[in-house]
C-alpha positions in Angstrom: 170.2 -101.4 128.9 168.6 -104.7 127.9 167.0 -102.8 124.9 170.5 -101.7 123.7 172.0 -105.0 123.9 169.1 -106.3 121.8 169.8 -104.0 119.2 173.4 -104.8 119.3 172.6 -108.6 119.0 170.6 -107.8 116.0 173.1 -105.8 114.5 175.7 -108.9 114.2 173.4 -111.4 113.1 174.9 -112.3 109.7 172.9 -111.6 106.3 171.0 -114.5 105.3 170.5 -115.0 101.2 167.1 -116.0 99.8 166.5 -117.4 96.4 164.4 -115.4 94.0 162.1 -116.3 91.2 162.0 -114.3 88.0 159.2 -114.6 85.5 159.7 -114.0 81.7 158.0 -112.2 80.0 156.4 -110.7 83.3 159.7 -109.2 84.9 161.8 -109.5 81.7 160.7 -109.6 78.2 163.8 -111.7 77.3 165.2 -114.7 78.9 168.7 -113.3 78.6 167.7 -110.3 80.5 166.2 -112.5 83.2 169.7 -114.4 83.5 171.4 -111.3 83.7 169.3 -109.9 86.7 169.4 -113.4 88.4 171.5 -114.4 91.4 172.8 -117.7 92.9 169.9 -119.9 93.2 167.4 -118.1 91.6 164.7 -119.8 89.4 163.6 -118.4 86.1 160.2 -119.5 85.0 159.4 -118.8 81.3 155.7 -118.8 80.0 154.8 -120.5 77.0 155.8 -118.9 73.8 158.6 -119.0 71.1 161.6 -117.1 72.0 164.0 -115.9 69.2 167.3 -115.9 71.3 170.7 -117.2 72.0 171.1 -117.4 75.7 174.3 -117.7 78.0 173.9 -118.7 81.7 177.1 -116.6 82.2 178.3 -119.3 84.9 175.5 -118.8 87.0 174.0 -121.4 89.4 170.5 -120.9 88.3 167.5 -122.9 87.3 165.7 -121.9 84.1 162.6 -123.7 83.6 159.3 -123.4 81.5 155.8 -122.9 83.0 154.3 -125.6 80.9 156.9 -128.1 79.3 158.8 -128.5 76.0 155.7 -128.9 73.9 154.4 -125.2 74.1 158.0 -123.3 75.2 160.6 -122.8 72.3 163.9 -121.2 72.1 164.9 -120.8 68.6 168.4 -119.8 67.6 167.8 -118.8 64.1 170.9 -120.1 63.0 173.0 -117.5 64.8 175.2 -119.6 67.1 174.4 -122.1 69.9 171.0 -121.8 71.2 172.1 -122.2 74.7 175.5 -121.7 76.1 176.7 -122.9 79.7 179.9 -120.8 80.3 182.5 -122.0 83.0 180.3 -122.6 86.5 181.1 -119.8 89.0 178.9 -120.8 91.8 177.6 -124.3 91.2 175.9 -126.3 88.6 173.0 -124.6 86.4 169.8 -126.6 85.4 167.5 -126.0 82.5 164.1 -127.7 82.3 161.3 -128.1 79.7 162.3 -126.3 76.5 162.2 -127.1 72.8 165.8 -126.0 71.7 166.1 -125.6 67.9 167.6 -123.6 65.1 171.2 -123.7 66.5 174.2 -123.6 64.0 177.6 -123.3 65.6 181.2 -124.2 65.2 180.5 -126.8 68.2 177.1 -127.6 70.0 174.5 -126.2 67.7 171.7 -126.5 70.3 173.8 -126.7 73.7 177.2 -125.5 74.1 178.8 -126.4 77.5 182.4 -125.0 78.6 183.7 -126.1 81.8 180.2 -126.7 83.3 178.3 -129.5 84.8 174.5 -128.7 83.8 171.6 -130.7 84.3 169.4 -130.8 81.2 165.9 -132.0 82.0 162.6 -132.6 80.0 164.0 -130.8 76.8 163.6 -131.4 73.0 166.7 -130.6 71.1 165.8 -130.6 67.4 167.2 -129.6 63.9 170.3 -128.0 65.2 173.7 -128.4 63.6 177.4 -127.6 63.6 179.2 -126.0 60.6 181.4 -127.8 57.9 185.3 -127.6 58.1 186.0 -124.1 56.7 189.6 -124.3 55.7 191.3 -127.1 53.9 191.6 -130.0 56.0 189.4 -128.9 58.7 186.9 -131.6 60.6 183.3 -130.8 60.9 181.9 -129.3 64.1 181.2 -131.8 66.9 177.9 -132.1 69.0 175.0 -130.9 66.9 172.5 -131.4 69.6 174.8 -131.0 72.6 178.6 -130.4 72.9 180.5 -130.6 76.3 184.1 -129.5 76.8 186.6 -132.2 78.2 186.0 -131.1 81.6 182.2 -130.8 81.5 180.1 -133.6 83.0 176.5 -133.4 81.5 173.5 -135.0 83.1 170.4 -135.4 80.9 167.2 -136.5 82.0 163.9 -137.1 80.0 165.2 -135.5 77.1 164.6 -135.8 73.3 167.4 -135.4 71.0 166.3 -135.8 67.6 167.6 -134.5 64.0 170.6 -132.9 64.8 173.9 -133.1 62.5 177.3 -132.4 62.5 179.2 -130.9 59.7 181.3 -132.4 57.0 185.0 -132.6 56.7 186.5 -130.0 54.5 188.2 -131.2 51.2 192.1 -130.9 51.1 193.9 -131.8 47.8 197.5 -132.1 48.6 197.2 -132.7 52.2 194.9 -134.4 54.6 191.4 -134.0 54.3 189.2 -133.3 57.5 186.9 -135.8 59.3 183.2 -135.5 59.4 182.0 -134.1 63.0 181.7 -136.5 66.0 178.3 -136.6 68.0 175.4 -136.0 65.8 173.1 -135.8 68.9 175.5 -135.4 71.8 179.3 -134.9 71.9 181.0 -135.0 75.3 183.5 -136.2 77.6 181.3 -137.9 80.7 177.8 -138.0 81.1 174.9 -139.4 82.8 171.8 -139.8 80.5 168.4 -141.4 81.7 165.2 -142.0 80.2 166.1 -140.1 76.8 165.4 -140.5 73.3 168.2 -140.2 70.9 166.7 -140.5 67.3 167.6 -139.9 63.7 170.9 -137.7 64.5 173.5 -137.8 61.8 177.3 -137.1 61.7 179.0 -135.6 58.5 180.9 -137.1 55.8 184.6 -137.3 55.4 186.2 -134.8 53.1 187.8 -135.7 49.8 191.6 -135.7 49.3 194.4 -137.3 47.0 196.3 -138.0 50.2 194.8 -139.0 53.4 191.0 -139.0 53.0 188.7 -137.9 55.8 186.6 -140.6 57.5 183.0 -140.0 58.5 181.9 -138.8 61.9 181.6 -141.1 64.7 178.9 -141.6 67.3 175.7 -140.3 65.3 173.4 -140.5 68.1 176.1 -140.0 70.9 180.0 -139.6 71.1 181.5 -139.5 74.4 184.7 -140.7 76.3 182.4 -142.7 79.0 179.2 -142.5 80.5 176.1 -144.2 82.3 173.2 -144.7 80.3 169.8 -145.9 81.8 166.6 -146.8 80.1 167.2 -144.8 76.9 166.1 -145.4 73.4 168.7 -144.7 70.6 167.1 -145.1 67.3 167.6 -144.7 63.8 170.9 -142.4 64.1 173.5 -142.6 60.9 177.2 -141.8 61.1 178.8 -140.2 58.0 180.4 -142.1 54.9 184.0 -141.8 54.3 185.4 -139.2 51.9 186.6 -139.9 48.3 190.0 -140.6 47.4 191.8 -140.3 44.2 195.4 -141.8 45.2 195.3 -143.2 48.8 192.5 -145.5 49.9 189.0 -143.7 50.2 188.0 -142.8 53.9 186.2 -145.2 56.0 182.7 -144.8 57.3 182.2 -143.4 60.6 182.1 -145.9 63.6 179.4 -146.1 66.0 175.7 -145.7 64.4 174.2 -145.1 68.0 176.9 -144.5 70.3 180.7 -144.2 70.0 182.7 -144.6 73.6 186.2 -143.5 73.1 187.5 -144.6 76.7 187.5 -147.4 79.0 188.2 -145.8 82.1 185.7 -145.2 83.9 184.0 -148.2 82.1 180.8 -147.2 80.3 177.5 -149.0 81.1 174.4 -149.1 79.4 171.3 -150.7 81.5 167.9 -151.1 80.1 168.4 -149.6 76.8 166.9 -150.0 73.4 169.2 -149.6 70.5 167.5 -150.1 67.2 167.9 -149.0 63.5 171.1 -147.4 63.8 173.8 -147.8 61.2 177.5 -146.7 60.2 178.7 -145.0 57.3 179.8 -146.6 53.9 183.4 -146.3 53.1 184.4 -143.6 50.6 185.1 -144.5 47.0 188.6 -144.6 44.9 188.4 -145.2 41.4 192.2 -145.7 41.2 193.1 -147.7 44.4 191.4 -149.3 47.5 188.1 -148.1 48.6 187.3 -147.1 52.3 185.9 -149.6 54.9 182.5 -149.4 56.3 182.0 -148.0 59.7 182.0 -150.6 62.6 179.6 -151.0 65.3 176.2 -150.3 64.0 174.7 -149.9 67.7 177.7 -149.2 69.8 181.2 -149.0 69.3 183.5 -149.2 72.4 186.9 -150.1 74.1 185.4 -151.6 77.2 181.8 -151.5 78.3 179.2 -153.4 80.3 175.5 -153.9 78.9 172.6 -155.2 80.9 169.0 -155.6 80.5 169.4 -154.0 76.7 167.8 -154.8 73.4 169.8 -154.1 70.1 167.9 -154.7 67.0 168.2 -154.0 63.2 171.5 -152.3 63.5 173.9 -152.1 60.7 177.4 -151.3 59.8 178.2 -149.7 56.4 179.6 -151.3 53.1 182.9 -151.3 51.7 183.4 -149.3 48.7 184.8 -149.7 45.2 187.3 -151.0 45.1 188.3 -153.7 47.7 186.4 -151.9 50.7 185.5 -154.1 53.2 182.0 -154.3 55.3 182.1 -152.9 58.8 182.3 -155.3 61.7 180.3 -155.7 64.8 176.5 -155.2 63.5 175.1 -154.5 67.1 178.4 -154.0 69.1 182.1 -153.7 68.3 184.6 -153.6 71.1 187.8 -155.0 72.6 186.5 -156.1 76.1 182.6 -156.5 76.9 180.4 -157.8 79.6 176.8 -158.5 78.4 174.1 -159.8 80.7 170.5 -160.6 80.0 170.5 -158.8 76.6 168.3 -159.6 73.3 170.6 -159.0 70.1 168.4 -159.6 67.1 168.5 -158.8 63.4 171.6 -157.1 63.2 173.8 -157.2 60.1 177.1 -156.2 58.9 178.1 -154.6 55.5 179.0 -156.2 52.3 182.5 -156.1 50.8 183.0 -154.1 47.6 183.6 -155.2 43.9 187.2 -154.6 43.1 189.0 -154.1 39.6 190.7 -157.8 40.3 189.2 -159.1 43.5 186.6 -157.4 46.0 186.4 -156.7 49.7 185.2 -159.3 52.5 181.9 -158.9 54.2 182.0 -157.4 57.8 182.4 -159.9 60.5 180.3 -160.5 63.8 176.7 -160.1 62.8 175.9 -158.9 66.4 179.1 -158.8 68.3 182.8 -158.2 67.3 185.2 -158.3 70.1 188.4 -159.6 71.6 187.3 -160.9 74.9 183.7 -161.0 76.5 181.8 -162.6 79.3 178.1 -163.1 78.2 175.3 -164.5 80.2 171.5 -165.0 80.1 171.3 -163.6 76.7 169.8 -164.3 73.3 171.7 -163.7 69.9 169.5 -164.6 67.0 168.7 -163.9 63.6 171.9 -161.9 62.8 173.8 -161.8 59.6 177.1 -160.9 58.3 178.0 -159.3 54.9 178.6 -161.1 51.7 182.1 -161.1 49.9 182.2 -159.7 46.4 184.6 -160.4 43.6 185.6 -159.8 39.8 188.6 -162.0 38.8 188.7 -163.5 42.2 186.2 -163.5 45.0 186.5 -162.4 48.6 184.9 -164.1 51.8 181.7 -163.7 53.5 182.0 -162.3 56.9 182.7 -164.8 59.9 180.5 -165.0 62.9 177.1 -164.7 62.3 176.4 -163.9 65.9 179.4 -163.3 67.3 183.1 -163.1 66.4 185.5 -163.0 69.2 189.2 -164.1 70.0 188.0 -165.8 73.1 184.7 -165.6 75.5 182.9 -167.2 78.2 179.0 -167.6 77.6 176.8 -169.0 80.2 173.1 -169.6 79.8 172.7 -168.0 76.2 170.8 -168.9 73.2 172.6 -168.4 69.9 169.9 -169.4 67.1 169.3 -168.6 63.4 172.1 -166.6 62.7 174.1 -166.8 59.4 177.3 -165.9 57.7 177.7 -164.1 54.6 178.4 -165.8 51.0 181.6 -165.7 49.1 181.9 -163.6 46.3 181.1 -164.8 42.8 184.4 -164.4 40.6 185.7 -165.4 37.3 188.6 -167.8 38.3 188.4 -168.4 42.2 185.3 -168.0 44.2 185.2 -166.5 47.7 184.7 -168.7 50.6 181.5 -168.6 52.9 181.8 -167.1 56.2 182.9 -169.3 59.0 181.1 -169.9 62.2 177.5 -169.4 61.6 176.8 -169.0 65.4 180.1 -167.9 66.9 183.9 -167.5 65.7 186.6 -168.0 68.0 190.0 -166.8 66.5 192.1 -167.8 69.6 192.6 -170.7 72.1 194.1 -168.5 74.9 192.1 -168.6 77.3 190.2 -171.5 75.8 186.6 -170.3 75.0 183.9 -171.7 77.4 180.3 -172.3 77.0 178.1 -173.4 79.8 174.3 -174.2 79.5 173.9 -172.7 76.2 171.7 -173.7 73.2 173.0 -173.1 69.7 170.5 -174.2 67.2 169.4 -173.3 63.3 172.6 -171.2 62.7 174.1 -171.2 59.1 177.0 -170.8 57.3 177.3 -169.0 53.6 177.9 -170.8 50.7 181.0 -170.4 48.4 180.9 -168.3 45.5 180.5 -169.3 41.9 183.0 -168.9 39.1 182.9 -169.0 35.4 186.2 -170.8 34.9 187.9 -172.0 37.7 187.4 -173.6 41.5 184.3 -172.6 43.2 184.6 -171.2 46.7 184.2 -173.4 49.8 181.2 -173.4 51.9 181.6 -171.9 55.5 182.8 -174.3 58.5 181.6 -174.5 61.7 177.7 -173.7 61.6 177.4 -173.5 65.3 180.8 -172.9 66.3 184.1 -172.3 64.4 187.2 -172.3 66.8 190.5 -173.2 67.4 189.7 -175.1 70.8 186.7 -174.9 72.9 185.1 -176.3 76.2 181.4 -177.2 75.8 179.2 -178.1 79.2 175.7 -179.0 79.3 175.2 -177.4 75.8 172.4 -178.2 73.1 173.7 -178.0 69.5 171.3 -178.8 66.8 169.8 -178.1 63.4 172.9 -176.0 62.3 174.0 -176.4 58.8 176.9 -175.5 56.8 177.0 -173.8 53.4 177.2 -175.4 50.0 180.2 -175.2 47.6 180.0 -172.8 45.0 179.8 -173.8 41.3 182.8 -174.4 39.3 185.3 -176.5 37.7 185.7 -178.3 40.0 182.8 -177.1 42.2 183.8 -175.8 46.0 183.4 -178.2 48.7 180.6 -178.0 51.2 181.3 -176.5 54.6 182.1 -179.1 57.2 181.5 -179.0 61.2 177.9 -178.6 61.2 178.1 -178.6 64.9 181.7 -177.6 65.8 184.8 -177.1 63.5 188.0 -176.8 65.2 191.3 -178.3 66.0 190.4 -179.7 69.3 187.7 -179.5 71.9 186.2 -180.9 75.2 182.4 -181.9 75.4 180.5 -183.0 78.4 176.8 -183.4 79.2 175.8 -182.1 76.1 173.7 -182.7 73.0 174.8 -182.6 69.4 171.8 -183.5 66.9 170.7 -183.5 63.4 173.7 -180.9 62.5 174.4 -181.0 58.7 176.7 -182.3 57.4 178.3 -183.7 60.7 178.4 -183.0 64.3 182.1 -182.1 64.8 185.1 -181.9 62.2 188.5 -180.5 61.9 190.5 -182.1 64.8 190.3 -184.2 67.8 187.2 -183.8 70.2 187.2 -185.5 73.8 183.5 -186.2 74.4 181.9 -187.7 77.4 178.1 -188.2 78.9 176.7 -186.8 75.7 174.2 -187.6 73.2 176.0 -187.2 69.8 173.9 -188.1 66.5 175.7 -190.9 64.8 177.4 -192.0 68.1 181.2 -190.6 69.4 183.7 -192.5 71.6 183.8 -191.7 74.9 182.3 -192.1 78.7 178.9 -192.9 78.7 177.9 -191.2 75.4 174.5 -192.3 73.9 173.2 -192.1 70.3 169.4 -191.7 70.7 166.8 -188.9 69.5 166.9 -186.5 72.5 162.9 -186.0 71.9 162.8 -182.3 72.0 159.4 -180.6 72.7 159.0 -179.5 69.1 162.2 -179.5 67.2 160.6 -178.6 63.9 159.4 -175.2 65.3 162.9 -174.6 67.3 161.8 -175.5 70.6 164.5 -177.6 72.1 163.3 -178.0 75.7 163.7 -181.8 76.7 160.4 -183.7 77.4 159.8 -186.1 80.3 160.3 -189.1 77.8 163.9 -188.0 76.7 166.7 -190.3 77.1 169.0 -187.3 77.8 167.3 -186.9 81.4 169.4 -188.1 84.3 172.3 -189.2 81.9 174.9 -186.6 82.7 177.8 -186.5 85.0 177.2 -184.4 88.2 180.8 -183.8 88.8 181.5 -182.2 85.4 178.8 -179.5 86.2 180.0 -176.0 86.9 176.8 -174.0 86.7 174.0 -174.0 89.1 171.2 -172.8 86.6 170.3 -173.9 83.0 169.8 -171.9 80.1 166.7 -170.3 81.4 167.4 -170.2 85.2 166.0 -173.5 86.1 168.1 -175.1 88.8 170.7 -177.8 87.8 170.4 -181.5 88.9 166.6 -181.3 89.8 166.0 -185.2 89.9 168.6 -188.2 90.5 171.3 -186.8 87.9 172.1 -183.9 85.9 170.6 -183.8 82.4 172.5 -183.7 79.2 172.0 -180.5 77.2 171.1 -176.8 77.7 167.8 -177.5 79.5 167.2 -179.1 82.7 163.8 -180.8 83.1 161.9 -178.9 85.7 158.5 -177.1 86.4 158.7 -174.3 83.9 156.5 -171.9 81.8 157.2 -170.5 78.7 155.6 -169.4 75.4 156.4 -169.8 71.6 155.1 -167.6 68.6 154.6 -163.9 68.1 152.7 -162.1 70.6 151.1 -159.6 68.4 147.7 -158.5 69.0 145.1 -160.7 67.7 147.8 -163.5 67.1 148.0 -166.9 68.7 150.7 -168.1 70.7 151.3 -171.4 72.4 151.7 -171.2 76.4 153.6 -174.3 77.5 153.9 -175.6 81.1 156.4 -178.1 81.9 156.4 -180.6 84.8 156.0 -184.3 86.0 153.3 -186.1 84.4 150.5 -187.1 86.6 149.3 -183.8 87.9 145.7 -183.6 87.0 145.2 -179.9 87.7 147.3 -176.8 86.1 146.5 -173.2 86.4 147.6 -170.2 84.8 147.6 -166.6 86.7 148.0 -163.2 85.3 149.3 -160.6 87.7 149.8 -156.7 87.3 153.7 -156.9 88.0 156.3 -159.0 89.8 157.2 -158.9 93.5 160.8 -158.2 94.4 161.6 -159.9 96.3 159.2 -162.7 95.7 157.2 -164.4 98.5 158.1 -168.1 99.6 155.3 -170.5 99.8 155.2 -174.3 100.6 155.0 -174.8 96.8 158.0 -172.4 95.8 158.5 -168.6 95.0 155.2 -166.6 94.4 156.1 -164.1 91.9 153.1 -162.0 91.1 151.8 -159.1 92.7 148.8 -159.3 94.6 145.8 -159.1 93.2 146.4 -161.5 90.7 143.8 -163.4 88.7 143.6 -167.4 88.3 142.8 -168.7 84.9 140.5 -171.7 84.8 142.3 -175.1 85.0 144.2 -175.9 81.7 143.9 -179.7 82.2 146.4 -182.4 83.1 150.1 -182.8 82.3 150.3 -185.3 79.4 152.9 -188.2 79.3 155.7 -186.0 77.7 155.5 -183.6 80.7 154.7 -180.6 78.4 151.0 -179.1 78.4 150.3 -177.0 75.4 147.9 -174.2 75.6 146.9 -172.1 72.3 145.6 -168.7 73.1 145.1 -165.3 71.2 146.5 -162.2 72.1 143.5 -159.7 72.9 143.4 -157.2 70.1 143.2 -154.3 72.7 146.8 -155.3 73.9 149.2 -152.6 72.8 152.6 -152.9 71.3 155.3 -152.8 74.2 152.8 -153.7 76.9 154.2 -156.4 79.4 151.9 -159.0 80.8 152.9 -161.1 84.0 152.2 -164.9 84.2 152.8 -167.6 86.8 151.6 -171.2 86.4 150.6 -173.8 89.4 151.0 -177.4 88.6 149.0 -179.6 90.9 146.5 -178.4 93.6 147.3 -176.0 96.4 148.2 -178.0 99.7 149.6 -181.0 97.9 153.0 -182.1 98.6 154.1 -182.5 94.8 152.5 -179.3 93.7 154.9 -176.8 92.5 154.8 -173.1 91.0 156.7 -172.3 88.1 158.8 -169.4 87.2 157.3 -166.0 86.2 156.8 -165.3 82.6 157.0 -161.8 81.1 154.9 -161.5 78.0 156.0 -158.4 75.7 153.4 -157.7 73.1 154.9 -157.0 70.0 
């Protein structure tokens, strides 16, 4: 009887399913046959080879991976449709890992097409895939040259390379609206999480030609999506399409978003730890009988609302306007409505130039790095950016405004805005164009009042006015550092900014004014305005207190004394121990707890004037290239006889507290020999050669000890991360 009960018990135990492994070509010669045979949870492993197939996951929750990686395992679609298709999920999200996917050509999603599916795409290379041009008159080019996700799909891409994929051109349509170029040269989707991916050298198609509404170039050459979370990605050398050609209506605009185009503000897109370089938007399309198209905006990123952190934007560019009267695109690095930017580096981005016109010309694009309506920007460097020139014929158009930033209003804290330049006014026969205003920043609104705290704005320039043959020369740009309606400045340094010259003519154009600030009004406290050309402030009424102003300014406890910067001639605006700006500010007006580089505010008896608070600090100047020379500088109170520098392998998180402040370097670290004593100005300069064997992109971690360990006045500095260029 017990035996019978045991048999009955076994009979009622539910069946348990086990996942299986299928090998290609061992078990099935083709990948598609293996997918057909697979069940939920199965894994298909593909041996190294090139497989001439177009595969469909059939909605199955399976994993397809290569045995040896994408370098030796390829799926080639032979231009016969999408290479990989994810049909609607039936049992859960699928995964594909470790393939090169190429040779796709389809209406949408040349490499991968996702319909109501949430796949994970890992360690894949998608290269040389494309979508079709618009077929019927007025059709748009296909979207998603590399990857396409339908509106209800959610894509996860990990450690992938998406390169040299293209979308189709919009079709021509004479007598009606032309088609637009396809969006998303690399990726087109609704929502995505993209981590450690390379998005490189993708392109979107041009807009179609028409005598009515002309097609615009495709948007988001690297990535077009509603929203997404991008982490540690490289988005490089992507280009959006040019606008189509018009014969009656205006030429088509170039595609927006050379690197990335976010079409939605909810959920808010985020980019962290990303590098966005050398992307460009399309040029406007020509129109020989009417206005030409404008260049696309957002050379790096085009968005509505987005958050950017710990990211680099370099050498991105917006398109030029096209004959005639087309304007250059706005926002060399980023174009958006509401932006949050923290700890980012925006350098050498440019906007397009305006086009020559039959009578006049187009304006240069505004916002060399950033163009937005509202922004909160902290601990970021905006340097070396440039807006486009205006153009002209009988009369000249204006250079783009806001060499670094063009914004209605913004709050900046702990930022450096340096070496930015606005475009020149266009030359003309009668009236020259104006040089762009706001070499560093252009604020167009006073509601709310823009506010800058602990910021340094140095070495910015506005463009010169256009020359004329017979008439008034153009005016040079106003507001070399800041052009505004109203502004609040607290603990800021504005130095060596210069407005542009007037253009040649009869009479010549006037030189720009407001080397420091040009505006209707402003409030300045605890700040330094020094050696700005031709003047420190102009255009309105400014309330100034507890500040150092070159030439003097009426107000409470202002001074007119050389601030004794560390090395003004070479762009080093740190205060020295001997500066008259030390301990001269108003503590009650201080709103920030740190200066422009993270040192504490009010370190001694009173707050210092300017962006820099004198405190123990380690930094470097010069280009850190192998075999090149840099200056390492250690700041501290004079009198310390011993200064030592340590090199570590990384940083502690969190740092370790000691009697001399925080120790940041990972153990073990190497103390270098003593560098000497701090001189009377409180800054020790140590010149050193970067080892030739250090490689580009390599990071080195330093910290200094000022004084001898165990002494009460000894202090550890901040950590310094040196990135080899």
